[in-house]
Backbone as ProteinMPNN parsed JSONL, in Angstrom:
{"seq_chain_A": "XXXXXXXXXXXXXXXXXXXXXXXXXXXXXXXXXXXXXXXXXXXXXXXXXXXXXXXXXXXXXXXXXXXXXXXXXXXXXXXXXXXXXXXXXXXXXXXXXXXXXXXXXXXXXXXXX", "coords_chain_A": {"N_chain_A": [[21.637, 2.267, -4.663], [21.825, 4.917, -6.864], [22.758, 7.991, -6.018], [23.235, 10.184, -7.538], [21.279, 10.374, -9.431], [19.135, 11.444, -8.15], [17.785, 14.158, -8.739], [15.723, 16.002, -8.929], [13.466, 18.174, -7.295], [10.793, 17.396, -5.19], [7.591, 17.783, -3.626], [5.625, 16.489, -1.118], [2.258, 16.548, -0.196], [-0.154, 16.611, 2.431], [-3.517, 15.779, 3.124], [-5.3, 17.509, 5.388], [-7.3, 18.325, 8.273], [-8.078, 21.585, 8.989], [-8.372, 24.521, 11.042], [-9.853, 27.618, 10.616], [-9.524, 31.238, 11.127], [-11.917, 32.006, 12.348], [-12.935, 29.743, 13.453], [-14.008, 27.778, 11.769], [-14.043, 24.507, 10.409], [-12.156, 22.888, 7.935], [-11.014, 21.023, 5.07], [-7.662, 20.932, 3.938], [-4.726, 21.122, 1.874], [-1.612, 20.456, 3.116], [1.854, 21.094, 3.292], [3.917, 18.303, 3.608], [6.297, 16.749, 3.271], [9.421, 17.298, 1.782], [11.786, 16.519, -0.734], [14.588, 15.233, -2.675], [14.301, 13.595, -5.827], [14.108, 10.866, -8.212], [12.776, 11.11, -11.354], [10.732, 9.337, -13.513], [9.505, 8.166, -16.658], [7.727, 10.234, -17.343], [5.419, 11.551, -19.511], [5.858, 9.567, -21.369], [5.522, 6.171, -22.29], [3.621, 5.65, -20.369], [1.814, 7.636, -20.614], [-1.167, 8.771, -22.199], [-3.622, 9.653, -24.659], [-7.051, 10.595, -24.468], [-10.523, 10.772, -25.321], [-12.747, 13.034, -23.995], [-15.749, 14.361, -23.1], [-16.063, 15.456, -25.66], [-13.613, 16.619, -26.221], [-10.069, 16.229, -26.67], [-7.974, 14.966, -24.274], [-4.89, 14.813, -22.459], [-3.557, 12.16, -20.642], [-1.39, 12.119, -18.289], [1.204, 10.276, -16.848], [3.625, 9.276, -14.35], [6.605, 8.02, -12.708], [8.016, 8.18, -9.466], [10.897, 8.063, -7.601], [12.218, 7.887, -4.399], [14.546, 8.265, -1.648], [14.442, 6.073, 1.156], [12.933, 6.904, 4.241], [11.786, 7.329, 7.626], [9.657, 9.198, 7.803], [8.885, 9.439, 5.12], [7.919, 6.9, 4.669], [5.38, 6.964, 5.67], [3.726, 8.016, 3.765], [0.815, 7.81, 1.861], [-1.434, 6.571, -0.692], [-4.037, 7.506, -0.615], [-4.161, 9.641, 1.12], [-2.269, 11.532, 0.494], [-0.623, 13.766, -1.866], [1.356, 14.836, -4.727], [3.647, 17.415, -5.56], [5.196, 18.667, -8.35], [7.325, 20.596, -10.175], [5.47, 22.701, -9.996], [3.117, 21.518, -10.774], [0.306, 19.428, -10.021], [0.066, 16.127, -8.842], [-1.703, 13.117, -8.467], [-1.228, 10.408, -6.267], [-1.12, 7.159, -7.249], [-0.186, 4.644, -6.646], [1.855, 3.051, -4.207], [5.008, 1.75, -3.898], [6.964, -0.232, -1.951], [9.355, -1.354, -2.585], [10.152, -4.136, -2.107], [10.318, -4.028, 0.654], [12.881, -3.375, 1.677], [13.805, -1.117, 2.818], [15.251, 0.904, 1.505], [14.483, 2.455, -0.679], [11.589, 4.18, -2.04], [8.918, 3.879, -4.321], [6.737, 5.703, -6.283], [3.772, 5.715, -8.145], [2.241, 7.992, -10.268], [-0.411, 10.207, -11.344], [-1.192, 12.957, -13.385], [-3.086, 15.743, -12.287], [-5.938, 17.054, -13.73], [-6.949, 20.358, -14.243]], "CA_chain_A": [[20.919, 3.387, -5.239], [22.703, 5.961, -7.373], [22.2, 9.256, -5.535], [23.393, 11.197, -8.575], [20.029, 10.456, -10.186], [18.145, 12.187, -7.364], [18.09, 15.509, -9.183], [14.521, 16.827, -9.019], [12.828, 18.402, -5.999], [9.352, 17.13, -5.121], [6.962, 18.059, -2.334], [4.439, 15.702, -0.82], [1.291, 17.259, 0.626], [-1.102, 15.755, 3.143], [-4.843, 16.351, 3.301], [-5.549, 17.605, 6.825], [-8.379, 19.173, 8.752], [-7.533, 22.798, 9.597], [-9.352, 25.447, 11.603], [-9.507, 28.98, 10.215], [-9.494, 32.254, 12.178], [-13.192, 32.131, 13.068], [-13.323, 28.456, 14.018], [-14.564, 26.837, 10.799], [-13.204, 23.362, 10.083], [-12.16, 22.572, 6.509], [-9.881, 20.231, 4.592], [-6.672, 21.692, 3.179], [-3.481, 20.431, 1.578], [-0.514, 21.022, 3.898], [3.137, 20.486, 2.942], [4.242, 17.228, 4.535], [7.673, 16.289, 3.139], [10.11, 17.689, 0.549], [13.046, 15.795, -0.917], [15.038, 15.064, -4.05], [13.753, 12.357, -6.37], [14.331, 10.484, -9.598], [11.501, 11.108, -12.07], [10.799, 8.452, -14.668], [8.314, 7.856, -17.415], [6.78, 11.326, -17.549], [5.134, 11.841, -20.907], [6.289, 8.484, -22.253], [4.567, 5.09, -22.542], [2.538, 5.641, -19.392], [0.885, 8.71, -20.954], [-2.019, 8.479, -23.34], [-4.681, 10.611, -24.915], [-8.387, 10.027, -24.541], [-11.537, 11.761, -25.628], [-13.638, 13.227, -22.862], [-16.674, 15.478, -23.3], [-15.863, 16.033, -26.975], [-12.27, 17.162, -26.392], [-8.999, 15.263, -26.447], [-7.153, 15.34, -23.123], [-3.745, 13.942, -22.244], [-3.521, 11.527, -19.328], [0.049, 12.018, -18.058], [1.614, 9.518, -15.68], [5.064, 9.205, -14.132], [7.037, 7.345, -11.5], [8.901, 8.977, -8.625], [11.655, 7.221, -6.672], [12.911, 8.662, -3.37], [15.227, 7.456, -0.631], [13.578, 5.681, 2.264], [13.094, 7.424, 5.6], [10.594, 7.019, 8.422], [8.568, 10.099, 7.435], [8.434, 9.095, 3.768], [7.194, 5.632, 4.692], [3.997, 7.245, 6.071], [2.991, 8.55, 2.618], [-0.16, 6.872, 1.313], [-2.052, 6.999, -1.95], [-5.333, 8.145, -0.398], [-4.054, 10.809, 1.998], [-1.21, 12.434, 0.057], [-0.446, 14.058, -3.279], [2.715, 15.227, -5.051], [3.83, 18.634, -6.333], [6.432, 18.595, -9.131], [7.398, 21.728, -11.118], [4.242, 23.483, -9.904], [1.974, 20.714, -11.21], [-0.215, 18.536, -8.992], [-0.062, 14.735, -9.255], [-2.292, 12.179, -7.516], [-0.457, 9.183, -6.095], [-2.004, 6.022, -7.52], [0.373, 3.417, -6.099], [3.09, 3.177, -3.43], [5.766, 0.51, -3.932], [8.012, -0.186, -0.926], [10.541, -1.986, -3.157], [10.42, -5.372, -1.353], [10.486, -3.676, 2.074], [14.293, -3.38, 2.043], [14.041, 0.174, 3.466], [16.267, 1.661, 0.781], [13.826, 3.437, -1.539], [10.143, 4.104, -2.244], [8.544, 4.219, -5.69], [5.35, 6.161, -6.365], [3.162, 5.897, -9.458], [1.426, 9.208, -10.153], [-1.181, 10.711, -12.485], [-1.363, 14.404, -13.35], [-4.45, 16.207, -12.031], [-6.426, 18.055, -14.689], [-7.678, 21.441, -13.59]], "C_chain_A": [[21.925, 4.455, -5.641], [22.134, 7.323, -6.985], [22.387, 10.39, -6.527], [22.133, 11.374, -9.41], [18.928, 11.194, -9.43], [18.347, 13.678, -7.634], [16.886, 16.436, -9.316], [13.874, 16.956, -7.65], [11.322, 18.174, -6.121], [8.863, 17.445, -3.716], [5.724, 17.191, -2.214], [3.548, 16.525, 0.1], [0.316, 16.268, 1.23], [-2.422, 16.496, 3.281], [-5.178, 16.325, 4.787], [-6.738, 18.512, 7.099], [-7.753, 20.372, 9.46], [-8.68, 23.675, 10.083], [-8.931, 26.858, 11.212], [-9.661, 29.943, 11.398], [-10.794, 32.342, 12.97], [-13.739, 30.784, 13.546], [-13.947, 27.469, 13.069], [-13.558, 25.728, 10.516], [-13.308, 23.091, 8.587], [-10.929, 21.743, 6.17], [-8.963, 21.118, 3.769], [-5.442, 20.828, 2.953], [-2.347, 21.169, 2.261], [0.773, 20.313, 3.486], [3.555, 19.503, 4.026], [5.732, 16.87, 4.495], [8.224, 16.735, 1.793], [11.431, 16.945, 0.468], [13.427, 15.809, -2.392], [14.619, 13.687, -4.537], [14.259, 12.111, -7.784], [12.967, 10.378, -10.258], [11.666, 10.235, -13.306], [9.462, 8.317, -15.349], [7.352, 8.993, -17.643], [6.636, 11.598, -19.039], [5.519, 10.73, -21.864], [5.188, 7.446, -22.407], [3.41, 5.095, -21.563], [1.51, 6.737, -19.683], [0.076, 8.314, -22.18], [-3.05, 9.579, -23.483], [-6.017, 9.884, -24.915], [-9.377, 11.148, -24.81], [-12.519, 11.828, -24.476], [-14.453, 14.486, -23.096], [-16.388, 16.206, -24.612], [-14.505, 16.663, -27.195], [-11.244, 16.068, -26.105], [-8.124, 15.78, -25.313], [-6.023, 14.331, -22.97], [-3.764, 13.445, -20.809], [-2.057, 11.217, -19.016], [0.325, 11.253, -16.772], [3.123, 9.521, -15.559], [5.343, 8.393, -12.874], [8.038, 8.233, -10.782], [9.578, 8.029, -7.642], [12.407, 8.128, -5.706], [13.625, 7.71, -2.423], [14.274, 7.203, 0.526], [13.939, 6.475, 3.523], [11.768, 7.179, 6.323], [9.407, 7.899, 8.021], [8.016, 9.768, 6.048], [7.643, 7.795, 3.746], [5.734, 5.808, 5.114], [3.128, 7.715, 4.908], [2.092, 7.464, 2.046], [-0.83, 7.434, 0.071], [-3.383, 7.716, -1.742], [-5.241, 9.439, 0.401], [-3.047, 11.847, 1.523], [-1.283, 12.683, -1.448], [0.953, 14.628, -3.471], [2.71, 16.52, -5.86], [5.19, 18.534, -7.015], [6.384, 19.673, -10.205], [6.091, 22.524, -11.145], [2.991, 22.752, -10.35], [1.587, 19.74, -10.102], [-0.404, 17.14, -9.581], [-0.712, 13.94, -8.125], [-1.416, 10.935, -7.461], [-1.416, 8.005, -6.278], [-1.501, 4.728, -6.893], [1.655, 3.741, -5.336], [3.76, 1.81, -3.406], [6.923, 0.633, -2.947], [9.27, -0.943, -1.34], [11.023, -3.164, -2.294], [10.737, -5.137, 0.12], [11.942, -3.782, 2.536], [14.712, -2.079, 2.733], [15.216, 0.92, 2.842], [15.631, 2.745, -0.08], [12.326, 3.171, -1.58], [9.844, 4.557, -3.662], [7.055, 4.545, -5.725], [4.935, 6.251, -7.825], [2.17, 7.037, -9.342], [0.712, 9.525, -11.454], [-1.389, 12.209, -12.317], [-2.827, 14.766, -13.165], [-4.807, 17.254, -13.069], [-7.228, 19.101, -13.941], [-8.483, 22.219, -14.602]], "O_chain_A": [[22.776, 4.847, -4.843], [21.138, 7.764, -7.558], [21.772, 11.446, -6.384], [21.943, 12.42, -10.03], [17.897, 11.531, -10.012], [18.999, 14.374, -6.856], [17.039, 17.565, -9.781], [13.745, 15.97, -6.924], [10.669, 18.688, -7.03], [9.62, 17.383, -2.748], [4.879, 17.166, -3.109], [4.026, 17.129, 1.06], [-0.001, 15.235, 0.64], [-2.441, 17.702, 3.527], [-5.323, 15.255, 5.378], [-7.122, 19.342, 6.276], [-6.992, 20.208, 10.413], [-9.807, 23.58, 9.597], [-7.789, 27.255, 11.446], [-9.898, 29.515, 12.528], [-10.777, 32.713, 14.144], [-14.883, 30.702, 13.993], [-14.386, 26.405, 13.506], [-12.36, 25.985, 10.398], [-14.405, 23.066, 8.03], [-9.932, 21.762, 6.893], [-9.427, 21.956, 2.995], [-5.151, 19.921, 3.733], [-2.137, 22.359, 2.024], [0.797, 19.091, 3.344], [3.547, 19.83, 5.213], [6.362, 16.705, 5.54], [7.561, 16.569, 0.769], [12.114, 16.761, 1.475], [12.695, 16.322, -3.239], [14.584, 12.729, -3.766], [14.763, 13.011, -8.455], [12.099, 9.645, -9.784], [12.632, 10.383, -14.054], [8.414, 8.35, -14.705], [6.237, 8.75, -18.104], [7.621, 11.844, -19.735], [5.505, 10.942, -23.077], [4.033, 7.806, -22.634], [2.328, 4.601, -21.882], [0.446, 6.763, -19.064], [0.563, 7.621, -23.074], [-3.313, 10.336, -22.548], [-6.111, 8.72, -25.305], [-9.098, 12.319, -24.556], [-13.053, 10.81, -24.036], [-13.889, 15.566, -23.274], [-16.463, 17.433, -24.67], [-14.26, 17.201, -28.275], [-11.524, 15.108, -25.387], [-7.598, 16.891, -25.379], [-6.171, 13.155, -23.303], [-3.964, 14.222, -19.875], [-1.54, 10.178, -19.427], [-0.256, 11.551, -15.728], [3.83, 9.74, -16.543], [4.443, 8.116, -12.081], [8.813, 8.951, -11.415], [8.906, 7.279, -6.933], [13.14, 9.023, -6.125], [13.349, 6.511, -2.397], [13.41, 8.026, 0.829], [15.116, 6.684, 3.82], [10.758, 6.861, 5.696], [8.282, 7.411, 7.911], [6.804, 9.815, 5.835], [6.782, 7.612, 2.886], [4.931, 4.893, 4.935], [1.909, 7.805, 5.053], [2.537, 6.347, 1.779], [-0.79, 8.639, -0.177], [-3.814, 8.465, -2.619], [-6.163, 10.254, 0.357], [-2.975, 12.936, 2.091], [-1.908, 11.931, -2.196], [1.662, 14.877, -2.496], [1.87, 16.703, -6.741], [6.211, 18.34, -6.355], [5.493, 19.662, -11.055], [5.659, 22.969, -12.208], [1.9, 23.322, -10.305], [2.438, 19.283, -9.339], [-0.958, 16.982, -10.669], [-0.322, 14.07, -6.965], [-0.924, 10.467, -8.487], [-2.4, 7.875, -5.549], [-2.285, 3.815, -6.635], [2.442, 4.59, -5.754], [3.168, 0.829, -2.956], [7.772, 1.512, -3.096], [10.162, -1.149, -0.517], [12.158, -3.175, -1.818], [11.366, -5.981, 0.758], [12.21, -4.227, 3.652], [15.852, -1.956, 3.181], [16.057, 1.487, 3.54], [16.18, 3.84, -0.199], [11.855, 2.095, -1.211], [10.447, 5.512, -4.152], [6.223, 3.766, -5.26], [5.666, 6.8, -8.65], [1.347, 7.056, -8.426], [1.175, 9.156, -12.534], [-1.724, 12.675, -11.228], [-3.705, 14.18, -13.797], [-4.073, 18.222, -13.268], [-8.077, 18.777, -13.111], [-9.168, 23.177, -14.242]]}, "name": "protein", "num_of_chains": 1, "seq": "XXXXXXXXXXXXXXXXXXXXXXXXXXXXXXXXXXXXXXXXXXXXXXXXXXXXXXXXXXXXXXXXXXXXXXXXXXXXXXXXXXXXXXXXXXXXXXXXXXXXXXXXXXXXXXXXX"}
């Protein structure tokens, strides 16, 4: 793995149950893990436009490759999301790269707000 390509900071967030000051339970996104990553395919062939509710929206996808560590191996597509340059991305797929414990590859889709 060429570590010179790990040049973008990403933050993974986990959906957790938190208790507020008066005892109410609610779901919230909590920062789970931050690291440097290689970003690939953003805005390229994996992105496409589609018509939805009479307007044209862009469906942006990208891949994120990070170095393997025990904490990063806990990241799942249903319980975590990714923050990159202030934008929120849903994780659609986690690839463990043949379980060699060297890197992890995430396929992501941009969340429309």
